[in-house]
TORZA-814309 format. One record per residue: x, y, z of N, C-alpha, C, CB in turn; residue in one letter. Coordinates in steps of 0.05 Angstrom, whole numbers, plus 5000, padded with zeros to 4 digits. Glycine has a CB too. Layout:
<atoms>
XYZXYZXYZXYZa;...
</atoms>
This chain:
<atoms>
625841434140622741344140621641254125621141484142m;621841254099621741274073621740984065624041444062v;624140854076625140524067622940374088629440424075k;623640464119620140344134617640414128619740424162q;617240494106614740494095614340354081613840664087g;616540344058616540104039616739814053619140124020f;618239734074618239454089615939434092619639404115r;614139614110611739544112610339554097610839624125a;610239654078608539594057608839284048609139794033a;611239194035612539044029611038824048615439124031a;612038874083610438604092608038614091610738514116e;606538754088603338724078602238584060602438914070w;603638614029603238424014604038134007603338514000d;605938074040605737824031604537644060608737744018v;603237814066600137764075599037554073598337914064l;598637354082596537144073593737264066596136934097s;592137044059588837264052587937244086585237044021t;588136954096587336914120587537144144588536704125p;590737224144591237444151590637664152592337464148a;590237704130588637984119585337934122589438044082r;584437794122582137784139581637784167581137614133e;583437664177583237774211583738074222585337614229e;586038144196585738464204584438614196587438594202l;582638534178580038744178577938744199578238714154y;578138424203576338364224577138564252576638024230r;579338454258579638684278579339024280581638634283q;579639084255579339334242576139434253579839304207i;574439334241572039374240570539244264571239304216v;571739054283571439094311571839344335572738934316e;574439424320575439554337574139854340578139534332s;572639874316571340214302569540324326568740184268a;569340464334568440664349564440704338570940944341h;564740644317562640724292561740444293563940854257e;558640384291557540184281557940184251554940174289g;558139864244558039794220555739604205560339704219i;554539724189551739554182552139464154548739744184w;552839284146551239264117549139014108553539244096v;547939134092545539044074545439034051543639144076t;545238724047544538584013543238784001542338284009d;542038653970541238893951538238993960541238793918g;536138743977534738693985533738934013535238433985r;536239034025536339114044536738914070534339254042g;536838714064537838524093539538514102537938294094r;540438554133542438494142544138354139542238474154t;546838334126547638154126549938134151548238114100v;551238364156553338364179552838654191556838314166f;553638584217554338714235555938704251553338744243v;556639074259560838934275558838944309565639364275n;560438794323560038834343559039114363561838734347g;560039284351559139574364556239704357561239794356r;555139584335552739594324550639564337552539454307m;551739264342549839024361549339174389551838694368a;551139174400551239334428549539564429553939444434s;549539724402548440034409545639934414548740314382m;544939694403541539684408540739474425539839634382l;543439304441543139084464542438824446540439174488g;543538764414542938494407546138404414541638454372y;544438114392547437964388548137994358547437594396a;550138044347550338064327549437854310552238134326p;548637604311547737374303543837394305549437134324a;542937574317539237614327538837794303538237804365q;541238024290540138214272541038114243541138524279m;542237944232542837754209540237644205545037524214i;539937704174536937644158535137874162535337374170g;535438074180533538314182533538534171533338384202h;530738594164531538944146531639024169529239164123a;534839244154534739514168533439634181534839644158l;530739714169528239894171526439724198526339904137d;528439514195525239364227525839474256525538884237e;529239694255530539704279530339984280533339574280f;527940204259527940434261525840554266528940514246t;524740734277522940884280520940974264523741014285v;523141004242521141224207522240994188522941684190e;520240754188521140614167520640704134520140354173r;519240814143517940824107520540994095514041064102a;521041204104523041334091526141324091522641524094p;527141104108529240994122529640774087528340824160l;526840694088527040474064527140524036524840314066a;525640754041526140934009529140904006525341324009r;530241094011533041184020535140974015533241244049a;534340704022535640494014535840323997535740414024l;533440403980532940313957533440423932531040283958a;534540653938535540953915539040823915535241433937d;539540683934542540543933544540733933543040363908r;543540993932545741323939546541273955544841623944a;548341463957550541583984548741773997553741763973t;547741704015546641884047547741934065544941794063w;547042194079547242254101545542414115549042324101s;544142214138542242354155541942254191539442304138r;540442374201539842284228537142134233539842534246e;537541814250535841564243535441574276537441234224v;533341574278531641434310531741214299528041524324r;533641004323533740694326532240584353536940594327l;530940384337529040204376531440014381524739894373t;531840064396533539904420532639584422532940054452a;533639394430531539194436529839184458532538974438r;530339434479529139414506526539714500532239464536d;526339734471523940014464526040184463521040134490g;528140234484528640534482529940664456530440594503t;529840924452529741144426532441204425527941444430v;534541044407537641174404537041334369540940834405v;538641574384539141754362541141644350539642034368w;541641634325544341544311544641774283544041154299s;546441784282548341934250548341674237552442104253l;547441634203547341514187549341544165545341534182m;550541414159552641554132552541274116556941684143n;550541184088550741044078552141004048548841004083s;554240874036554340844008554040613998556440933999s;554040643974552340423957556140103957550940673908p;556239823959557539643956557839513922556439483976l;558939603907558839453889559539213885559239523877h;559538943858560538693854562038813831558338433850n;563238533828566038583808564738653784568338303803e;562338623777560438803748560539033746557438803746d;560239123772560439433791557239543790563039733774g;556239273787553039313796552739343831551039003784d;550339513845550039533862549539293883548839693859v;551239233902550138923909549339013938552738623908s;548939273955548939273977549639553991550339063982g;549739554012550039854027551139764049547240034035v;553439984054554940024070553440214094557240104057l;553140254113552940444131555140424158549940444137t;554740704169557240774173555240924202559240974145m;554740794229552740924242553240994272550540744240v;553641354278555041454300553141454322556241704295a;552241374348550641424377550941734379552341244406d;549041874376548642174382547142174394548242344366i;545741954412543042054427543942264457541041704439s;545842274461548142454485547842794471552642284482t;549142714441548543064437545743144428550443204412r;543742974421541442974415538843114435541342704410k;540342984465539843054500540443324507541942874521a;542943314497543243594502542943884487545343594508a;541743764464540043894452537444084447540043814447e;536743734462533343774464533343994496531243384469e;535043954511535943954538535644404536540143724542a;538144384512537544664508535544794503538544724496l;533844734482531644794468530444794501530444574441r;530244594513527244634535528444934551526744274567d;530844924561532645124575531545394567535845084569s;531845414538530845634518527445784519531245474489e;527045634522523045534523522445674545521745144531r;524845604569523145694591523845974599523345514616r;527546034588528146314589526546484577530446364580l;525346384544523146544538521246554559521846464515k;519946374560516446314578518246594600515445824601t;520646584614519946714637521047014631521146574665i;521846974619522747344597519347484592524747254546f;518547294584515247454563513247534593512647104533e;513447264614511247284630512247454655510047004637t;514547494660515547674679515047944690517447684674e;512247934705511648174713513848494717510548084735p;516048404720518248634721519648684688520948534746a;520248914686520749014664525148844657519949424672c;525848674635527348544637528948764609526348224638v;530748764616532248914584535248884588531449304579k;535748954567538948954562539749214543540048644544l;541349364559542049594540545649564539540749934555v;545549734511548049714510550349894525548149714487s;552549744523554350064543553950344535557950074541a;553050434514552550744511550250784513553350864488d;548750554531545350714526543050714514545150884521g;543450444489542550414481540050124480543950494473r;537450194483535949914483536249774465533349924485l;536549434475537249214452535848974459540449144450l;534248994476531648824486530148894511532348544492e;526948824514526048854526524148654535525649034521m;522248624556519848434546517348504554520148154554n;514948444552512548544542512048784567509848284537p;513148674597512648794619513749094616514048634641a;516449014608517249334599516749444584519149394595g;515649364563514849554532511749674555513749284489l;509449504564507949584578508149814592507749434589q;510549874611511650044635511650364627514749954643m;514150304591513950624583511650574555517650794572i;509250494558506850554543508050494509505750924551d;508750254502509850224474508249874471514150264473a;507450034450505849724440507949504423502849804415d;509949614414511749364411514749484402510449134388d;516449204416518549354413520249484392519749254422l;519949554363520149634347520650004344518449504338s;518650104366517850294375520450384392515250244389q;522550294407524450384414527350254415523550454432v;526950004402529449794395531850054385528349514363i;534450014404536550194387536350444395536250214358g;534550624406534550814427535150814454532750884427q;537051074455537551134479535451204504539051324475e;535750884519532850944536533151204560531950624554i;534951294562535451594573533251784566538151724560v;532751694538530551944531528051874549529451944496n;527451734546525051614578525751704601524851264588l;527851784610528051834638526552174651531451794642v;525152184664525552434680528152594672525752354712h;527452864658530952974660532053014685531553264646p;530853124710531453064733533252864741529553024742a;533152564734533252364742535552234722530652274745d;536052364702537852224678540552164692538352444648r;541852424706544452354710544352024725545852594730d;542652154740542851804761543451564748539751694776r;540951544730540151374712543251194694538051584693f;545251484683546851414669549551314685546951614652r;550351384713550851334728550951014732549651474738e;547551054735547150704743549350464716542450614736t;548350524685548350434677552050384662546050484672i;552950624675556550674669556350404683559050984686r;555850454727558050244736557150014737559450284760a;554549824722553049654718554949554701550649704711a;556149704665557949594651560149574646557649624639s;561049774671564149724683564449374703564750054711a;561949314712562449154727560849094754564649204731g;560149404765559949404793556549324788560949714811e;555549224807552949174810550549444823553248924830p;549049554813547549754816545349824816547849844808a;543249964835540950014833540350374836539849834853r;538650374826537450694824533950644829538150874784a;532850914832529851014831529351214810528951154859e;528951204792527851454779525451434765529551554761f;524451664746521851664744522151654721520151844755r;520251544703520851544670518351554661522351284655i;518251764634515751894626515151734600515952224622i;512851604594513051414580512051504550511551194592g;512351364529511551574504508551664501512151434475l;506651544520503551714521504251924541500451514534r;506352004555506352154572505952054609504552324560g;505651774605504951764631506851744653503451594633t;507451854677510351844693509251654722511852234704q;511651394719512151264740514651264751511651064738r;514651124771517151134780517550814780517551314810w;520150804777521650514777523850524795522850424748l;523950264801526850234814528749884797525850174858e;531550074786532849794774534749704787533949804749t;534549434782537949284794538649274760537948864817h;541449404763543149304736546249154737543649574719a;546648934729548248784727550048794701547048584733v;552848634700554148714677552848324664558548824683p;551948404639550348164617553247964625549848274569f;555748074615557247904608559547964630557847904578d;559747894649561847974671564947934665561147804697p;565147744648568247684643568947894619568847324633a;566948014606567948314583568348554613564148464552t;566348484622567548744646570348704656565648744676a;570548454666573548374680575748424666574048094685e;575648454644577448504618578248804621575848434588k;576048974629576149264626574349374600579349334623g;573449144589571249274563568549274579570949044531q;567349424557564649524574563149374566563249804573p;561049184583559149014573557349114578558948784580s;554748914557551948974562550149014592550848764549v;548849054595547749264617545549054618546749624609v;544248834642541848634640540748914664542348204651l;538848974660537249154680534849024688536449424669g;533448954707531348824713529349004735532448554723v;527849184719525949434731523149324744525049664706t;522149424767519449504781518949724787518949414801q;516749734776514149944775513550024805511249804761d;514850144824514250234859513050504863517350254878v;511050644835509750804834507250844857509250774811t;506650654863504750484885505950544909504650154883q;508450404913510250424936510650774942513250244930r;512250914920512651124920509251384945513051134884k;507951314922504951524932504851404964500951434908l;504851174970504851054997507551275029506150644987l;509551125009511251295027510251625035514051315012e;509851735006508952035015506951995026508352244996y;504351985027501951915040502851855072500551645023e;504951615073505551575100507651845110507051255102l;508751975095509652165108508452425106511852175103n;506352455094505052715099502652615129503252845063q;502852345137500052265152502052385177498451855153a;505152285184507052355203506552615204509952285198q;506752775188507553045184504553215204507853135144k;502353045192499653135205499153085233497653015193l;500752785244500052705274502052875288500352365284e;503852875283505853105288504253365297507753165259a;503853545273502853785278500453705299501953915250v;499053475290496353445296496853465340494953055278g;498453335353500053325377500253655382503253145373r;500853795367502354005370500454225388503354095341l;497754075359495454255365493854235380494254295351a;494054025391492153875414493453935439491753525411g;496654005447497754025460496554455465500653855449g;497054505444497154825442493554815454498054995403i;492654685445488654735456488354675481485954515440a;489854505497489554355513491054625539491054025505h;492954675538493654985552491255205543497055135538d;490355165523488655455515486455325531487955555476f;485555195535482455025543483455185575482154525541n;485855055590485755195613484955505616488155155622n;486955635600486655985604484655965599488156225589l;482955925584479655945568477355925603479055525537l;477955695610476055595635476255795659477055275646t;479855985661480056135677478856485669482856095683a;478856525640478256735644475656795637479856865634i;474856555624471056575621469456515658469556205591l;470556405674470556335690470556595720472456155684g;472256735714472556945734470957175718475857025741y;470457145690469357355684466257305693469957415656a;464957095694462357055705462657135735461156765701d;464057075751464657135780464557375786466857045789f;465957515765465557845775463858025760468158005775a;462357875746458557975734457157905756456957775703a;457657655767455157635794456057755814454157345806m;458457885824459158065846458258375842462158055849q;456958445813456458685805454158755808457058725784l;453358995805450059045803448659075774449259335818p;446158945773445958875749446459065719443658795751p;445359365732446059585714448759765715444059755717k;451159605733453459645734454959625705454359495753h;456459945695457459885679459659705672457660025675p;460659695682462659445674461359165662464259355702v;459459235660458758865657457858855615454358755685h;458059115614459259085585462259015572458859305576g;463959135590466659005590467058655590467959105617e;465358665613465358295615464258155593463458175639l;461658285578461258115563463258175534458258115561a;464258305536466758325505468358165518468558655491q;469058055537470957805550470157625543471257745576i;467857545552466557325548466057245520464357335561r;465357405501464757415473467357355455463457695466e;469457455468472657405461473257125466474857595481a;472657075482473856755498471556585482473456705543g;470056655478468556425461469056385435465856465461e;470056665423471556515394473256385405473056695369r;474756495423476956245426476656035435478856275437a;474555975432474455715445472855495419472455755479v;472055705401470755595374473055525362468955805356a;475755755367478355675353479455375366480855935358l;479855325396481955115407478554835402483655225454t;476554915398475354725380476354565354473454845372a;476454875329477954775305480154535311479355025292q;482754645329484854545330484554225347486754765343l;483554225368482353935374480953695355480353995391l;479653905334478553665317480553675293475053695306a;481953765283483553715268486153465285484454035258f;486453565312488653345319486653025337491653555347s;484353075327482252925335481652885363482652715324r;482353015376481953065403479653245415484453165412n;478053285395475553405402473553195419474353515375q;472453325434470053155456468053185431468753335492i;466652995421465052985405462152885426466152795382l;459752885420458452805433456152645412457853025450r;457252455392455152335379452552145379456152265369p;451252205371448451985376447551955342445252175401r;446151805346443451675326443251925318440351515339v;443352015286441952075276441552035239442152265287m;439252265237439352265206440352435185437252245199d;443052385172444552645158442752845144446552545136i;441852645132438752835112437653125125435152605115n;436553075153435553215165437253445173434653085180e;439753395175442753655168441753775156445653615153t;443153565132443053705107440453915098443153485088v;438753855102436154005091435254235116433253725086t;436554275142436354565163438954605152436054545203g;441054615136442954625132442354945100444154265129l;441454675085439854925052438455215070435554685026l;437655175086435055325085436955535100431955185101k;440155595097441355775110444055885094441855665137m;444255665082446455705055446355885037446655495039l;444656025029444656195015445456385026443056225005p;444656585054445256825064447956755079442956955081r;449656485075451556455080453756525064451556285086i;452656335036455356415011454556544992456656174996i;452056644994451056774975449256754947452656844972g;446956944945445856824923446956714905444656954913e;448856794891449956774856451156504858452657034842h;450656354884451556114886448855894887453456104911i;448755644870445455554870446355344884443555484840a;444155254903445055054921441954864917446055194958t;443354604923441354434911442154164927441554424875s;440753944940441453724947439553524934441653714975a;442053214935440352994927440152834945441152864907e;437852704961438452604978436952404976438552724998l;438152064985437351794986434551885000439451575003d;432551815000430251805013430051515034428051824990t;431651335035431951145044433651105070432351035027g;434951305070437951395077438751245103438251745083l;441251095106441150955137442251215155443550635142h;441651075180442051315197445551315206439851285226r;447151355227449251475230449251485264449351745212v;451951515269452651585300454651785311453551365310k;454352035296455952205300454852485309457252205277a;456352695316455852875341454653195313459952935369d;451653185319449853265295451453635289445553265309p;451953735313453653975311456353935304453654125336t;457953825301460453745288460053665259461853515303q;457753495254457753525229457053685215457153405220l;454653865227454254135214456854415211451754235230e;457854315229460554455226461754335195462854365256q;461554065191463953985177462654165149464653575175v;459854115141458654155122458754555116455853975129l;458454635137458554915136461254975119458455045166l;463554805138467354795123466154715100470454525136n;465954645083465954565051464354695033465054305047l;461554795053460455005036462555255030457855115050a;463055335053464655635046466855585027466055785073l;468355325031470655295007469355304985472455045006n;467955134981466455114963466055454939464055014980a;465155564960464355874954466255974944463656044975r;469055974960472456084950472456114925475055874956d;471355784920472755674893470355754869473455294894a;468455934882466256024853465656324856462555854853m;467656474853467856704856465156894841470556754847p;465256784817463956864801461756724797465256904783d;460856604816458456424818457556134805456856574811g;455755964815456155654808454255444822459255574815g;454855234823453555044838454054864859452854924825a;452654854877452754764899451854474906451754924911l;452454214901450253934912451553844925449053704894i;449453744944450253564976448753324970448953705012i;449753184958448552944962448652644989449252884939r;446452484992447452245002446352034988446952205029t;447751745000447251534985448451325006448551554955a;446051105003447450805018449750695004445250545018n;450950645017452850435002453950245016454950544989v;455150025004456949825022459949755008455049515024v;461349815037463849785032465849635042464549965033l;467349485023468249175022472049285021466548944983q;472549465022475149605030474649875035477449585009e;476349985058476850165067477050355046478650135081p;476350655041478050805025480250935029477050955017p;480750915048483450945058485050775064483651065075a;486750615077488850505101487650545126491850655101d;486950355119485550355161486150075158480950455174d;487549945189487049665195484649635207489149535211p;483949795216481649785238478249715212481550225261t;478449725192476849825183474249595184477849945160f;472549545180470849325179468449295157469849315203q;468249205139466749135110463549265126466948675098p;461749325102458949315107458349635108458049135136g;455049675112454049875113455050115111453049875127p;455450365096456550635096453750815094458950705068f;454951065100452551265097455151525076450951415140v;454151435044456251615036454751945041457251535000r;456052115044455452465037457652555021455352695065l;456452774999458752854979458553134984458352784945s;459853304970459553614973460153694940462153754999v;458553664925460553814902460454124886460453634878t;462854244881462354484870463354574837463754644890d;461854734826462454744807465154994798460154744797t;467054964813469255144810472255164800469355204828g;473855244804476055254791477655034796477355474796t;476554844825478754584835481454624837478854344816g;482954404843485454434844488354314836485354454860m;490054404827492154284814492454034830494654474813d;494953824820495553594836496753684860497353394822t;499253944872500554014885498054054911502154224873e;495754244902493954324924491954104933492354554917t;491553894915489553664920491753534946488753414886e;494953494939495153324953495653424984496953164941a;495353684985495853885006493953955014497154095001r;491453885015488453915013488153945046486553634996a;489353735060488153645087490253785108487953275091f;492353855100494753955111493554225128497254005086e;494354205157493454455169495454675163493154425199p;493954905165496055145161495255215128499855035167f;495054975115495655015089492955245067495954655078f;493655355055491255505049491755685020490455695076t;490555725002491255824983490156044975491255684968t;488356054999486056414992488756605002481956515024k;488656875000489456965008490657185031489156924998d;492557235045493057335072490857455084495157525074v;489957325115487557485120485157315117487457705102g;486057185101482657115089482556765092482157225048r;483756685101483456415102486656325122483156295067g;485056065148487756045171488555745160486656055213t;487555625136488255405136486955195151490255405140g;485955205169484754995191480854915183485155195228l;480354955157477354875143478554625139476055035114g;479254575115479054255117480754055128478954155094l;481554175143484453985162482353905190488354275175s;480454095202478454055213476853885211477754185213t;475253845178473753695168475353415166472853825145v;476753375152479053105164478653025196482953235161y;479253155213479753105250476852965253480253475275g;474953165251471853105253470652825238470253365239i;471852725209470752565201472152415212470152545179v;474952415212476652145227476051975249478852205237t;476052235269474752165301472452005295473752455321q;470452065283467751915278468151675256465252145267s;469851575261471051385247469651325215470951135267r;469651615211469051555180471951595168466351775165g;471251665135472951695119471651855093474051435115y;474952125097474952195066476152305054473552305058i;474952325027476452375004475852664985475952114988s;477952774971478352864952477952794920480052884958v;475552874902476652864876475953124860475652624861a;478353244842478253444840479553484811479053544863t;479953684789480053674762479853974761477753484746e;482054234754482154454746480254544731484054484737m;478754714729477354804721474354624714478754914706g;474554504727472554254726470754224758474653944720r;471654324771470554334803471254104820467454344805g;471054074835471453854862469353744884473353974881t;470453534890468053354907469153284931467053074892t;468053334952469653194972466953034987471753434992i;467852764985466652504986467652425023468152274957t;465352345025464952255070463651965062461352545099i;465251845074464451655087463351585116465951565082h;461651515124460551495159459551195159457351755169l;459751015176458050745185455850825187458750605211p;454150665168451650625178451250405210450250495153a;448450495215447550365252444950295240447150655287t;445150195256441650005262439350195292442849545281s;441350265303440350365326438550585314442550465346e;436750625344434350925336435351185330432351025363p;434051305321434051575325434751635361430851695313i;436551805366436051985387435552265390437551965399e;434052355391432352595399434252775426428852465410r;435552985419436253095451433553165466438253405452g;434653245489433053185513431653635501435753065556p;429053695511428053815514428754045536426553695513v;430054285530431254505542429554585563431654715524a;430454575590429254615613430854855631429054335628q;430555045644431455175663433055135682430055225671e;435355055686436754945709437055065727438854865706v;436254945751436355035771438754965785434354995783q;441255135791443655045802443655035841445855275788l;444854775844443954615876446954725881442954165879r;447254705902450654555920449854415942453154805935g;451654365949451554185968453354165998452053985953g;453553976014456153996034457653826031455853986061r;457853586017459353386014462353506013458353225991e;463853226014466653276010468053215983467953136030t;469053435969470553385941473353375941469953595922v;474853255937477553145926478053355897477152755916l;479253585900479753705871482453675858479253985871l;483753615841486353545836487153645798486453185843v;488453805802488553965776491154085782486054185770e;493154055748495554115753495154475747497853915732d;493754465731494054835718492654995749491154945677a;494155165763493455265782491655505772495655305797e;491755655749487955785755486355615751486456035734a;485555385737484555265737482955085763485955205724v;485355135783484554995800483755175820486254805808r;484655375821483355645843480555635830485056025840e;479555735800476855665798475555505803476255675784l;476455245810474755045807474055025844476354745788e;475755115855476255115892474055415902480955195904r;474555575880473455825895469255735878475856255880r;468955635860467255585850465755445872467755485828t;466155235880465855005901464154985916467354985917l;466755165935467355225963464255415961471055405971e;463255685942461955925948459055735942462756225928t;459155465934457155365927456555165953457455255898s;458455145971458254986000458954836002456554896011g;460054615988462454345986464454386008464354335955y;464954206012468154216030470054146014468654006055r;471854386000474154205987477254155995474554315963v;477153915986480953905981481953845967482553785991l;483454055959485454105939488653935932486054365947v;488853825910491753715903492053795873492053355909a;495553805873495853965852495853625835498854235852r;496853445846498453225827496752965846502853225829d;496552725825495752485828497052425861496852285802g;499452395868501752345880500352505916504952535858v;500152835900499052885936496252885937499853205951e;493352715915491552695913491152375942491052695880a;493952215935492151905957493952045972492451465952i;495952195980496652266012494652456031499552436012g;493052646008490452716019487652516029489652875999i;487552356007485952146011485851906041486552015987a;489051896044489551676071489051836094492851546074v;489552146087489752326115486452306128490852726107q;484952376106482252296105480352096111482052296090e;481551846109481551556114479051506093480951446148e;479151736066477151606047473851726046477151286058g;474251876067471252026077471052266055471352186116q;471752066026471452386008468652175993475452545978i;466752425983464352415965464752375941462952625965d;466652555933466952625899469752655890465452935891l;470652605871472952685861473852745834474052535867l;473552995838474153095808476853125806472853355798v;477453105777480553105766481153165742481752865766t;482753265740483553315708485053025697485953605705d;484653015667485552705659487152735647484152525645v;489552985637492652965633494053065662493653185605v;495552885668496653085693499352835692494053115732m;501353015708503952885713503552655733506153095725p;505752435732506352285760503351985748505352585801h;500752225759499851965748497152095734499351685775l;495151975715493552095706490952105715493752045689t;488752195706486552225720485951915728484252375703g;485451775711483351495706486251345734483251285655p;488451395720489851205734489451305772493551205720q;489451475775488651605803485651495818488351945795l;483551545804482251445807481951125816481651525793a;482650995797482750685795484350625830485150565759a;486250885839488350775860485950795879491650975869e;484651055884482551125904480050865905481151435893l;478650845888476850745895476850435894475050855884t;478950345889479649995897479750075927483249805883v;480950165936481250275977478550345976483750625991r;477950495970474950685983473250695954475851095997w;470450485951469450365930467250615931468650025932p;466750705954465450975950465051175936465651065960s;467051265933467651525924467551595889470451575936i;465851715881464951755851467451955838461451925849r;466651905814467952025798467852185772468851905795t;468852495775468552645755470752775736467352795765l;471052665719473752765694472652985698474252655657y;474953205679475453445674477453405653476053605697v;477053515628478853535609478453675575479553255608s;480253795562480153845539480053655509481853995542g;481253415524481553165506478852995510484552975514f;478752845499477452655485477552425498478252625460s;480452375516481052035535478851865534481552055573e;479551685531477351475531477151385566478451185508q;475251415583473751465609473051115610470651735605i;474251035639473650765632470050795638475750515654p;469750625630465850585637465450595668464150225625p;467150405690466350395716467950395726465050255725r;467950485752469850535767469650165780469250845788e;472350295799471649995814469350005844475049855828a;467850135843465850225857463950125843465750505861g;463750205821460849985808460550375795456949765843g;460150505795460350805795460850855766462750935814h;459050925755459251105726460651375723456551165716r;463451365711464951655716463251915697468751625703p;464152025705462452315679465152475672459452635699r;464752545649466752715635465852995639466952655605l;467653335645466453515643468653565622465653685667l;467953785603469253895576469754165589467153905545k;472454155581472954475582473854575560474754555600k;472654915557472955095586469854995589473855505585p;469055065620467155065631465855315645467754895644f;463955365657463655625658463255485693461155815636t;463255705720461755555743459755425746461255645757p;457755595730454555425732455055175726452055515711a;456255125709456054785691458054605706457154795652r;460554735719461454595744459354475763462854785759l;458154715773456954635803454654365789454854975824v;453354505766450954295757452053995754449554375725d;453854035740455853675735456453585763459753695715v;457753745779457853675804456053445824457453895812v;453453685824451553535838449853265822449453765847r;450353385804447853185782450152845792447853325726s;452252865792453752635800452852575825456552665800v;453052685849453352595869450952555867454552705887l;448252715861445852555860444452275849444752685853d;446452215825445351925805445351755825447451795779e;443751535809443851345826443951085802441351375849v;445850985825447150725811444950525795448650545835e;444450405771443350215773444050005776442250205762k;
</atoms>
């Protein structure tokens, strides 16, 4: 190898000058970098093909032109060339087509035989691809930073041992931190609710080991704010986890507090709905029993001499029955099946009337007052039930102020654009706000959440049924209104009711007149599935002179009607029955015999069709009822002249 090296050197020495120049030319032209030679005045005296093609010129087109004519930043480069010193820098060159070419220039001075600088040799490398990649990387970093800082979810990096490494502004806001320095390097689990810490640690452990994980947990912020969060955690460096080494964890976390509250409210609503159905069913059966009890008590009283001693016992039976009627009314109001008799009214009149009796009901130790809007809109509601609402709220307020206090009832006109509670049927517009405020003990969070639950009470055994506020809730909801509670321990409670306003004129109740009961000779088809009620109705109507056909359900009733060839004047039917409901039965009969009129009997508030097939307007008789009431309503339906 040494001998061959000497031989190659010897061969080089014997090369002629032209041969050497050709060799130099080939080396220069085959170079991957551009070669640019300028004279002492900075003018181009030589460029290789690579340099010329880099800018889109032929070499001859660049000769005689100053190097800085081809650059974007001319002045700095001209000064550098004038210094005639060795330098290296990145320079933007302008190609023939106007595009910019990023280059790395390394320049060295050229010396003549006397040692003076006669020009500059510049080696030029095209770094446009690298610069484009660097710019793309910077753009990517800017985008990622923008996403990180503006993402509404919390984005964080957590070490395998649970220490916080990075967190975006949204995350800092979730934990009530003003600056990352407050929490950086700390164990994030310390902010998690103690009951949820094991679940949180398991999530971090799983994600650190390479298993994506999800968890819901509560977090307590630096200011004590508690929130429900949902986090999705993945390994930040999956390759590390695959090697069996713990990885940093990337967590994306959302505040789901509102969702959890809605889930709770939905759960409560479903429980209320279930209990409501139960209460409604119980009340329905009770009403059937009470109809029979009160009816037969009246029958017994009618058959006894006026001064018979048994009248006292019958009066006691009736009084107990009436108390039971009030209880079933509460159950039906809670289940929103109470039959309301709404009419256009002024709430201020109801409040004013109630204020006169409140001191006797809740005690003189509580100061009662009212702040009533003099221009209050009218509402359409059942005055009796609204009075019951106010009375229940006043009694609850009394129990919250055993040592005295103040009770204030306020009314005002408001315009609601959004419902106070979730309601897809809500229509924005004018409402009347009715609020009852006390200065009592207030409620804690748990009591407030359960305030409208049936049978929930904080009172001692024997002092409360737990139906007060649930009854209020049922009446308000059934009246297409909304109810809410605002309370604070030691600061009192405000119950607020919103009822839709109406522009209809106020309806005054009819003047009470003595009613003279009248029977008749018409044919009545009586349909009732409860035997005790059916027998009471049959006996009452037959005693009043009517011809009564009795059926236990709709199917049997249709059979009887066919046998009678439709010669029936009035259908008296329960609404809720097996096989066929009352409205279904009425529709079947009146299509075939349009002259038949209908009287519905029910303890519920079912939607009754406004007109039957024959054009007659059906009526509804509320259970429980007295025999006298049944006879009166039957006669009025038969005598009614249809418009």
